[in-house]
N, C-alpha and C positions, 0 to 999 in steps of 0.2 A: 210839901217840899218839891214834889215832882213838877207841878205846874210852874213854880218859880224857876226851877232849873231849865225847863223848856223855854220859858220866856227869855231867860238870859242867853241861852244858846241861839235862839232866833235873832236876838240883837247882834250877837257876834257875827252871825252869818250875813246879816244886812251890811254890817261894817266891812266885812271882807269883800262882799259883792261891790260895794262902792269903791274900794281900793282897787279891785281888779279892773273895773270899768275905767277908772282914772288912768291906770298904768297902760291899758290898751290904747286909750286916746293919745297918751304921750308917745307910745311906741309907734303906732301907725300914723299919727298925725305928722310926725317929723319925716318918716320915710316916704309919705305921699308927696310932701312938698319938695323933697330932694329930686324927684323925678322931673319936676317942671324945669329945673335949672339945666338939664341936659340938652345939648344941641344935637340936631340930627346929623348923621354921618353923611358926608358928601363925598362919595367915592366915584371915580370914573370907571364905568363898566365898558366891556368890549361892545363895540357897535354891532348891531344886527345887520347881516348882509343877506339880501334876498336875490335869488337868481331871477333872470327875466322869464316872463311867461313863454311857454313853447308856442310855436306857430302851428295852428291846426288847420288843415285844408280839407 
């Protein structure tokens, strides 16, 4: 009786594993494709101003 119970439990674990893998694929598959639709932010930044070089004699 114990080996039959062990085999049944292993089958249940395999099914649960397949369900988890499928759900992770659905969850992360959609979130990864959503990032591709975003456009980069185009903000105008303050221009960098540099002083002139000092005269060395």
